[in-house]
C-alpha positions in Angstrom: 18.6 -39.8 66.2 17.8 -38.3 62.9 19.9 -39.4 59.9 19.2 -36.2 58.0 22.4 -34.3 57.4 22.3 -30.7 58.8 23.3 -27.9 56.4 27.1 -27.4 56.4 26.8 -23.9 57.9 23.8 -24.3 60.1 23.3 -21.1 62.0 23.2 -22.7 65.4 26.4 -24.7 64.7 28.2 -21.6 63.3 27.2 -19.5 66.3 28.5 -22.1 68.7 31.7 -22.6 66.6 32.5 -18.9 66.7 32.4 -18.9 70.5 34.3 -22.2 70.7 37.0 -21.0 68.4 37.8 -18.2 70.9 37.8 -20.6 73.8 40.3 -22.8 72.0 42.9 -20.1 72.1 43.8 -21.4 75.5 47.5 -22.3 75.1 46.9 -25.5 77.1 44.6 -26.7 74.3 46.6 -25.1 71.4 49.8 -26.9 72.3 48.1 -30.2 71.2 48.5 -28.8 67.7 52.2 -27.8 67.4 51.8 -26.0 64.1 49.0 -23.7 65.2 50.6 -23.3 68.6 53.6 -21.8 66.9 51.3 -19.5 65.0 49.6 -18.4 68.2 53.0 -17.7 69.8 53.9 -15.6 66.8 50.6 -13.8 67.0 51.2 -12.9 70.7 54.8 -11.9 69.9 53.9 -9.5 67.1 51.1 -8.1 69.4 53.8 -7.2 71.9 55.9 -5.7 69.2 52.9 -3.5 68.1 52.3 -2.3 71.7 56.0 -1.5 72.1 56.0 0.5 68.8 52.8 2.3 69.8 53.9 3.3 73.3 57.6 4.1 72.6 57.3 5.3 69.0 60.5 3.5 68.3 59.3 0.2 66.8 61.2 -1.9 64.3 58.5 -1.0 61.7 55.5 1.2 61.6 52.9 0.3 64.2 50.1 -0.1 61.6 52.2 -2.7 59.6 52.9 -4.7 62.8 49.3 -4.5 63.8 48.1 -5.7 60.4 50.4 -8.6 60.5 49.4 -9.4 64.1 45.7 -9.3 63.3 46.0 -11.6 60.3 48.1 -14.1 62.3 45.4 -14.1 65.0 42.8 -14.7 62.3 44.8 -17.6 61.0 44.6 -19.2 64.5 40.9 -18.4 64.8 40.1 -19.8 61.4 41.9 -23.1 62.3 40.0 -23.2 65.6 36.7 -22.4 63.7 37.3 -25.4 61.4 37.7 -27.8 64.3 34.8 -26.2 66.2 32.5 -26.6 63.2 33.4 -30.3 62.9 32.8 -30.7 66.7 29.6 -28.6 66.6 27.9 -31.0 64.2 28.5 -33.8 66.7 27.4 -31.7 69.6 24.1 -31.0 67.8 23.6 -34.7 67.3 24.4 -35.3 71.0 21.7 -32.7 72.0 19.1 -34.7 70.1 20.2 -37.9 71.8 19.9 -36.4 75.3 16.2 -35.8 74.6 15.8 -39.6 74.4 17.3 -40.1 77.8 14.5 -40.0 80.4 14.1 -41.1 84.0 10.8 -43.1 84.2 8.9 -45.3 86.6 9.3 -49.0 85.8 8.1 -52.3 87.2 11.0 -54.3 88.7 10.4 -58.1 89.0 11.6 -60.2 91.9 11.9 -63.2 89.6 12.7 -63.3 85.8 9.1 -64.0 84.5 6.0 -62.0 83.9 3.9 -63.4 86.7 6.5 -62.7 89.4 5.9 -60.2 92.2 6.9 -56.6 91.2 7.7 -53.2 92.6 7.7 -49.8 91.0 11.1 -48.0 91.0 12.7 -45.1 89.1 14.8 -46.2 86.1 17.8 -44.4 87.7 17.8 -46.9 90.5 18.1 -49.9 88.3 21.4 -51.9 88.3 22.8 -54.5 86.0 21.1 -57.8 86.7 17.7 -56.3 87.6 14.7 -57.7 85.7 11.9 -55.4 84.6 8.5 -55.8 82.9 7.8 -53.3 80.1 4.3 -53.3 78.6 2.7 -51.6 75.6 3.1 -47.8 75.6 5.9 -47.8 78.1 9.5 -46.7 77.7 12.3 -49.3 78.1 14.2 -48.0 81.1 17.7 -49.2 80.2 19.8 -51.4 78.0 19.1 -55.1 78.4 18.4 -58.5 77.0 14.9 -59.9 76.6 14.4 -63.0 78.7 10.7 -63.5 77.9 8.2 -62.2 75.4 8.0 -60.7 72.0 6.9 -57.2 71.1 7.0 -54.4 68.5 9.4 -51.6 69.6 9.7 -48.0 68.4 13.4 -47.2 68.1 13.0 -43.9 66.2 14.5 -42.0 69.2 17.8 -43.8 68.5 17.8 -44.7 64.8 15.6 -42.0 63.3 13.6 -44.7 61.5 9.8 -44.5 62.0 9.1 -48.2 61.2 8.8 -50.3 64.4 10.9 -53.5 64.8 10.2 -56.8 66.4 12.3 -57.8 69.5 12.0 -61.2 71.1 13.8 -63.4 73.6 16.5 -65.8 72.3 18.4 -65.5 69.1 20.1 -62.3 67.8 17.2 -59.9 68.1 17.0 -59.9 71.9 18.9 -56.7 72.7 17.0 -53.5 73.5 18.1 -50.0 74.1 17.0 -47.7 76.9 14.8 -44.8 75.7 13.0 -46.8 73.1 9.3 -47.6 73.4 7.3 -50.8 73.5 4.3 -50.4 71.1 2.6 -53.8 71.5 2.5 -56.8 73.8 5.1 -56.9 76.6 8.7 -57.8 77.4 10.6 -59.1 80.4 14.1 -57.5 80.2 17.2 -58.2 82.2 19.1 -54.9 82.6 22.8 -55.4 81.5 24.4 -52.0 82.4 24.4 -49.6 85.3 23.1 -46.0 85.0 25.5 -43.8 83.2 26.9 -46.7 81.2 24.0 -47.2 78.8 24.5 -47.4 75.1 22.8 -44.0 74.8 25.4 -42.5 77.2 28.2 -44.1 75.2 26.7 -42.8 72.0 26.5 -39.2 73.4 30.1 -39.4 74.5 31.3 -40.8 71.1 29.3 -38.2 69.1 30.6 -35.3 71.2 34.1 -36.6 70.5 35.0 -36.8 74.2 36.6 -40.2 73.7 38.1 -39.4 70.3 41.8 -40.2 70.2 44.2 -39.4 67.4 44.7 -42.2 64.9 48.1 -43.6 64.0 48.1 -41.8 60.7 47.1 -38.5 62.4 49.9 -39.0 65.0 52.4 -39.7 62.2 51.2 -36.7 60.2 51.4 -34.5 63.4 55.0 -35.7 63.9 55.8 -34.8 60.2 54.2 -31.4 60.5 56.0 -30.7 63.8 59.3 -31.7 62.1 58.6 -29.2 59.3 57.8 -26.6 61.9 61.0 -27.1 63.9 63.1 -27.1 60.7 61.6 -23.8 59.5 61.7 -22.3 63.0 65.5 -23.0 63.2 66.0 -21.7 59.7 64.1 -18.5 60.4 65.9 -17.9 63.7 69.3 -18.2 62.1 68.3 -15.7 59.4 68.4 -12.9 61.9 72.2 -13.0 62.7 72.9 -13.5 59.0 70.8 -10.4 58.3 72.8 -8.3 60.8 76.1 -9.6 59.3 75.0 -8.6 55.8 74.0 -5.2 57.1 77.5 -4.7 58.6 79.1 -5.7 55.3 76.8 -3.9 52.8 75.2 -1.2 54.9 71.7 -2.4 54.1 68.6 -2.5 56.4 68.2 -5.6 58.6 65.1 -7.8 58.3 62.6 -7.1 61.1 61.3 -9.5 63.7 57.7 -9.0 62.4 58.7 -10.0 58.9 60.6 -13.0 60.2 57.5 -14.2 62.2 55.3 -13.7 59.0 57.9 -15.7 57.0 57.8 -18.5 59.6 54.0 -18.7 59.6 53.9 -18.7 55.8 56.5 -21.4 55.5 55.3 -23.9 58.0 52.3 -26.1 56.9 49.6 -24.0 58.5 46.9 -25.1 56.0 46.9 -28.8 56.9 47.9 -28.0 60.5 44.7 -25.9 60.8 42.4 -28.5 59.1 43.8 -31.8 60.3 41.7 -32.2 63.4 38.6 -31.1 61.5 39.1 -33.7 58.8 39.2 -36.5 61.4 36.2 -35.3 63.4 34.2 -34.7 60.2 34.9 -38.3 59.1 33.3 -39.5 62.3 30.4 -37.1 61.7 29.8 -38.6 58.2 29.6 -42.0 59.9 26.9 -40.5 62.3 25.0 -39.2 59.3 25.0 -42.7 57.9 23.6 -43.8 61.3 26.9 -45.6 62.2 28.5 -44.8 65.6 32.2 -45.3 65.5 33.9 -45.8 68.9 37.0 -44.0 67.7 38.6 -42.2 64.7 41.0 -45.1 64.5 38.1 -47.3 63.4 37.1 -44.8 60.7 40.6 -44.5 59.5 41.1 -48.3 59.5 38.0 -48.6 57.3 39.8 -46.5 54.7 42.6 -49.0 54.5 40.5 -52.2 54.5 41.3 -54.6 51.6 39.2 -57.6 52.7 35.4 -57.5 53.5 33.7 -60.4 55.2 29.9 -60.3 54.6 27.1 -62.6 55.8 25.1 -64.1 53.0 21.6 -63.9 54.6 20.3 -60.3 54.8 23.4 -58.8 53.3 24.0 -60.5 49.9 20.5 -62.1 49.8 17.2 -60.7 50.9 17.2 -63.0 53.9 14.0 -64.9 53.5 14.3 -68.0 51.3 11.2 -68.7 49.2 9.8 -72.0 48.0 9.9 -72.0 44.2 9.3 -75.6 43.2 8.3 -79.1 44.2 10.3 -81.9 42.6 8.7 -85.4 43.3 10.6 -88.6 43.7 9.9 -91.4 41.2 6.4 -92.9 41.7 5.2 -89.8 43.5 2.8 -87.2 42.0 3.4 -83.5 42.2 0.1 -83.1 44.1 1.1 -85.8 46.6 4.4 -84.1 47.4 2.8 -80.7 47.6 0.1 -81.9 50.0 2.7 -83.5 52.3 5.0 -80.4 52.1 2.1 -78.1 52.9 0.9 -80.3 55.7 4.3 -80.4 57.4 4.6 -76.6 57.0 1.2 -75.4 58.3 2.4 -74.9 61.9 5.7 -73.5 60.6 5.6 -69.7 61.1 9.0 -69.0 59.5 9.1 -67.2 56.1 10.2 -70.4 54.5 7.4 -72.4 56.0 4.8 -69.9 55.0 6.2 -69.8 51.4 5.7 -73.6 51.1 2.1 -73.3 52.2 1.5 -70.5 49.7 3.3 -72.3 46.8 1.1 -75.4 47.3 -2.0 -73.3 47.3 -1.1 -71.3 44.2 0.3 -74.2 42.2 -2.1 -77.0 43.1 -5.0 -75.2 44.7 -4.4 -76.8 48.1 -6.1 -74.8 50.8 -4.6 -74.5 54.3 -6.0 -76.7 57.0 -6.4 -76.2 60.7 -3.8 -78.5 62.3 -5.3 -78.2 65.8 -8.8 -79.2 64.5 -7.3 -82.2 62.8 -5.7 -83.3 66.0 -2.3 -83.2 64.5 0.9 -83.0 66.6 3.5 -80.4 65.4 7.1 -81.5 65.6 9.2 -78.4 65.8 12.6 -77.9 64.2 15.6 -78.4 66.5 19.4 -78.1 65.9 19.8 -81.7 66.8 17.2 -83.3 64.4 17.5 -80.5 61.7 13.9 -81.3 60.6 10.3 -80.5 61.4 6.9 -81.8 60.6 3.6 -83.2 61.9 2.1 -86.5 63.2 -1.4 -87.0 61.9 -3.6 -90.1 61.6 -0.7 -92.5 61.8 1.3 -90.5 59.3 4.6 -89.0 60.3 5.5 -86.3 57.7 8.9 -84.7 58.0 10.8 -82.1 56.0 14.5 -81.2 56.5 18.1 -81.5 55.2 19.0 -84.6 53.2 21.3 -86.0 55.8 18.6 -85.5 58.5 15.9 -87.2 56.4 18.4 -90.0 55.5 19.0 -90.7 59.2 15.2 -90.5 59.9 14.2 -92.9 57.1 17.1 -95.3 57.8 15.8 -95.7 61.4 12.5 -96.9 60.0 14.0 -99.3 57.4 13.8 -96.9 54.5 16.3 -95.1 52.3 16.7 -92.0 50.2 16.6 -92.9 46.5 19.6 -92.1 44.4 17.4 -90.0 42.1 16.4 -87.8 45.1 20.1 -87.4 46.1 20.8 -86.3 42.5 18.0 -83.8 42.7 19.4 -82.4 45.9 22.8 -81.9 44.4 21.3 -80.3 41.3 19.3 -77.9 43.4 22.3 -77.0 45.5 24.4 -76.4 42.4 21.8 -73.8 41.3 22.4 -71.9 44.6 19.1 -73.0 46.1 18.4 -74.9 49.3 16.9 -78.4 49.0 14.5 -79.7 51.7 13.6 -83.4 51.5 10.1 -84.5 52.4 9.3 -87.9 53.8 6.2 -89.7 55.0 7.4 -92.3 57.4 10.1 -94.3 55.7 8.9 -93.2 52.2 10.7 -90.3 50.6 8.3 -88.1 48.6 10.6 -85.6 47.0 12.4 -82.2 47.3 11.3 -78.7 48.0 13.4 -76.1 46.3 14.0 -73.0 48.4 15.7 -70.1 46.7 17.8 -67.3 48.2 17.1 -64.1 46.3 20.3 -62.1 45.6 19.8 -58.4 46.2 19.6 -56.2 43.1 22.7 -54.2 42.4 24.9 -56.1 44.9 27.0 -57.6 42.0 27.7 -54.1 40.8 28.7 -52.9 44.3 31.2 -55.8 44.6 32.6 -55.0 41.1 33.3 -51.4 42.3 35.0 -52.7 45.4 37.1 -55.0 43.3 38.3 -52.1 41.2 39.5 -50.4 44.4 41.5 -53.5 45.3 39.1 -54.8 48.0 38.4 -58.5 48.1 34.9 -59.6 49.1 34.3 -62.8 51.0 30.8 -64.3 51.7 30.2 -66.1 54.9 27.4 -68.6 55.1 26.3 -71.7 57.0 25.2 -73.3 53.7 26.8 -76.3 52.2 29.7 -75.7 49.8 27.7 -76.3 46.7 25.0 -73.9 47.6 27.5 -71.3 48.8 29.5 -71.6 45.5 26.4 -71.0 43.4 25.3 -67.9 45.4 28.9 -66.6 45.4 29.0 -66.8 41.7 25.6 -65.1 41.2 26.5 -62.3 43.6 30.0 -61.8 42.2 32.0 -62.1 45.4 35.7 -63.1 45.2 35.6 -65.9 47.7 33.3 -67.7 50.2 33.4 -69.6 53.5 30.7 -72.3 53.7 29.4 -74.1 56.8 30.9 -71.2 58.8 31.4 -71.7 62.5 32.6 -69.1 65.0 36.0 -70.8 65.0 36.2 -70.9 61.2 35.4 -67.1 60.9 38.0 -66.3 63.5 40.6 -68.5 61.7 39.9 -66.9 58.4 40.3 -63.4 59.7 43.6 -64.2 61.4 44.9 -65.9 58.3 44.2 -62.8 56.2 45.7 -60.5 58.9 48.8 -62.7 59.0 49.2 -62.1 55.3 49.2 -58.3 55.9 45.5 -57.6 55.1 43.2 -55.3 57.0 39.8 -57.0 57.5 36.3 -55.7 58.0 33.3 -57.7 59.1 29.7 -57.3 60.1 27.9 -59.3 62.8 24.9 -59.4 65.1 25.1 -62.6 67.2 27.0 -63.7 70.2 28.7 -66.3 68.0 30.0 -63.4 65.9 31.7 -61.7 68.9 35.1 -63.5 68.6 35.5 -62.6 64.9 34.3 -59.1 65.5 36.8 -58.6 68.2 39.6 -59.9 65.9 38.6 -57.8 62.8 40.3 -54.5 62.2 36.9 -52.9 61.4 33.9 -54.6 63.1 30.4 -53.2 62.5 27.9 -54.7 65.0 24.2 -54.4 64.4 22.3 -52.4 67.0 19.6 -55.1 66.9 22.1 -57.7 67.8 23.3 -59.0 71.1 25.2 -57.0 73.8 28.2 -59.2 73.2 28.3 -58.4 69.5 28.0 -54.6 70.2 30.8 -54.7 72.8 33.1 -56.6 70.5 32.7 -54.2 67.5 34.3 -50.9 67.1 31.3 -49.5 65.2 27.5 -49.9 65.8 25.1 -49.6 62.9 21.9 -48.1 64.3 19.9 -49.2 61.3 21.1 -52.8 61.6 21.7 -53.0 57.9 24.6 -55.3 57.1 25.2 -53.8 53.7 26.3 -50.6 55.5 29.8 -52.1 55.6 30.3 -51.0 52.0 29.4 -47.4 52.9 31.6 -47.5 56.0 34.6 -48.4 53.8 33.7 -45.5 51.4 33.6 -43.0 54.3 36.9 -44.2 55.6 38.6 -44.0 52.2 37.1 -40.5 51.7 38.6 -39.3 55.0 42.0 -40.7 54.1 41.8 -39.1 50.6 40.8 -35.8 52.1 43.6 -35.7 54.5 46.2 -36.8 51.9 44.9 -34.3 49.3 44.9 -31.3 51.7 48.4 -32.3 53.0 49.7 -32.3 49.4 48.0 -28.9 48.8 49.3 -27.4 52.0 53.0 -28.4 51.3 52.8 -27.5 47.6 51.4 -24.0 48.1 54.4 -23.1 50.2 56.3 -22.9 47.0 54.5 -19.8 45.8 54.8 -18.2 49.3 58.6 -18.6 49.1 58.6 -16.5 45.9 56.3 -14.0 47.4 57.8 -13.3 50.8 61.5 -14.2 50.7 62.5 -11.6 48.0 60.3 -9.0 49.7 61.6 -9.8 53.2 65.3 -9.6 52.3 65.2 -7.1 49.4 66.9 -4.4 51.5 69.4 -6.8 53.0 70.2 -8.9 49.9 69.3 -6.9 46.8 70.3 -9.9 44.6 67.1 -11.7 45.8 65.1 -9.2 43.8 65.6 -11.6 40.9 63.3 -14.1 42.6 60.4 -11.6 42.6 58.8 -13.3 39.6 55.3 -12.0 40.6 56.4 -8.4 40.4 54.8 -7.5 43.8 54.4 -3.8 44.5 56.6 -3.5 47.6 58.1 -5.5 50.4 55.2 -4.4 52.7 52.4 -5.4 50.3 54.2 -8.7 49.5 54.5 -9.8 53.1 50.9 -8.8 53.9 49.6 -10.5 50.8 51.3 -13.7 51.7 50.0 -13.6 55.3 46.5 -12.8 54.2 46.4 -15.6 51.6 47.8 -18.0 54.3 44.9 -17.2 56.6 42.1 -17.1 54.0 43.0 -20.4 52.3 42.0 -22.1 55.6 38.5 -20.6 55.4 38.2 -21.5 51.7 39.1 -25.2 52.5 36.8 -25.6 55.5 33.8 -26.9 53.4 36.1 -29.4 51.7 37.5 -30.6 55.0 34.0 -31.1 56.5 32.3 -32.6 53.4 35.3 -34.6 52.3 36.6 -35.2 48.8 34.1 -37.1 46.7 34.9 -40.8 46.7 35.2 -42.6 43.3 36.1 -46.2 43.3 39.4 -46.6 41.5 42.8 -48.2 42.1 45.2 -46.5 44.5 47.6 -45.6 41.8 44.9 -43.8 39.8 43.7 -41.9 42.9 47.3 -40.9 43.7 48.0 -39.5 40.2 44.7 -37.6 40.2 45.3 -36.1 43.7 48.9 -35.2 42.9 47.9 -33.4 39.7 44.8 -31.7 41.2 46.0 -30.8 44.7 49.7 -30.9 44.2 49.9 -28.9 41.0 46.9 -26.8 42.2 48.7 -26.1 45.4 51.7 -24.7 43.5 49.7 -22.7 41.0 46.8 -21.2 42.9 48.7 -19.0 45.4 50.5 -17.1 42.6 47.4 -15.3 41.1 45.8 -15.0 44.6 48.8 -13.4 46.2 49.2 -11.1 43.2 45.5 -10.1 43.4 45.8 -9.3 47.1 48.9 -7.3 46.4 47.1 -5.3 43.8 44.1 -4.7 46.2 46.5 -3.5 48.9 48.1 -1.2 46.5 44.8 0.3 45.4 44.0 0.8 49.1 47.1 2.9 49.4 49.4 0.4 51.2 53.0 1.0 50.1 
């Protein structure tokens, strides 16, 4: 799926939106938006009044005036529908691209979960959850699944839009694969985890199209508020008719017409925000899609805007992810070269980035060339979670490297001990934010390898911006507290959780939520699933496990943990846009009061002429100018609703003052010159 944003008014999207805006006139769909449903009923009613005046010649006003009002009311409804259809159209265009990635292909189904098992060829549409398939280089992955055997390079550009291939392998947090992606090298044995029609790609298409989009709590609350305003003004407008007749009986004036009352009602109810509210929510989800983040609901996007606590993994988010060896610190009585030789020897079979960096440092700093472990007859001792160390056995030597407590246990079993000076070095390295690895040869401790986590450039400034907006950042790491504290200080986070376990993450989230905070978190592993399910905003990595993706309410297709910061910004932008346009919509009613009320009742209550501060030409032009402005302002604001108000990190009080001044005061002032200009234009055109 391409991440490149389409032009705001792409021709294909506009064409589809024009057609959809007419389809949306169906009253069964319009009634979901009470404000615009009232406008549609008013449009239909004035259309009937026009036809009656045209046929009988005894209309309450001239047929052309009723027709003009009716047409502009219909345009008001169509403009609102067009805004919503434009927002939906961008999602539909993305969905069309995704459908191209969904293909029915022949695949090799295995009778047992290993590469050498018997196999049969079947169509991918016949695969069911639990089936095991073999996918080799050049073949498409037939469905979502978990790798049970193998490692391969996979092209995920059909899903993420990124051209660079990624490595997927069995075990760990990089074992999930998505149907429609392509194996570029080697082979994979995959256990299918979903049935046809339930794949991640199918869910993405449904999410992007908005088929599963439900109104968020704030939207529901705003809908209720707008419906309340509409009911109040509807009752007020209806009661004006008998008062008008009574005034005519007393003063002998002319009663207000039904057409003018409908125009008054439409101008007084909050049609601007009523017409744009749905588009704002849909556009918020679309901006997530442009950032390559799929939100399962508008509720998740909205919650992101209210988040005030961010939990971020250290590795890959705050730091670059691969620790590098930067120094060898020998124990007393041990030379630098001796420590470097043992460290390199223990790391030669170690294919991790840390292991390779130790080999490179020994070569660059001491000229030690790599040796062939197999040719030397050495036995590699792999790292395990139980021993927490690795190394080699060679010529009677047993060289190990690992955490200080693991090496302490190892040397103690052989009658040795870790010197106090080495323990002091370990503490000093940890205080500097680095990771200490202790090297031992049998019971003899040789010294410490210093591994350094590199904090990402600019991350400190990002956290400072978040702090200015009132968001607290918390780093989560499995490191010891000393290392965690040093990195937290360097990165500029507000707090940290060291030696984090799934239970500790879950407890921290619940604690913050119990204090009234909204919490956001990223994760990619099965062990992150409980915390992701508990968090208010949970961004799962697409490269992560199926459990993590199912627990989250957003999926980052790029698998970039720092995307959480961007997610929060999009959420805040959506909330700011909705709040600003609501303020503008309610504020600009003030000007419409002064335009239409004096004009509508000038012949019934001549005293109201004093309120005609704009000096409009006539009651007819005044009413028409207000209705035309009421329709056109929706069109003018469509780009703002779709793009969103530009987000600038600032405290909530500062944003509130700025938006009240800009959109509140602007909403009051703007309609006056615009309605006056339309009135003058109508006068020039001969309307009287």
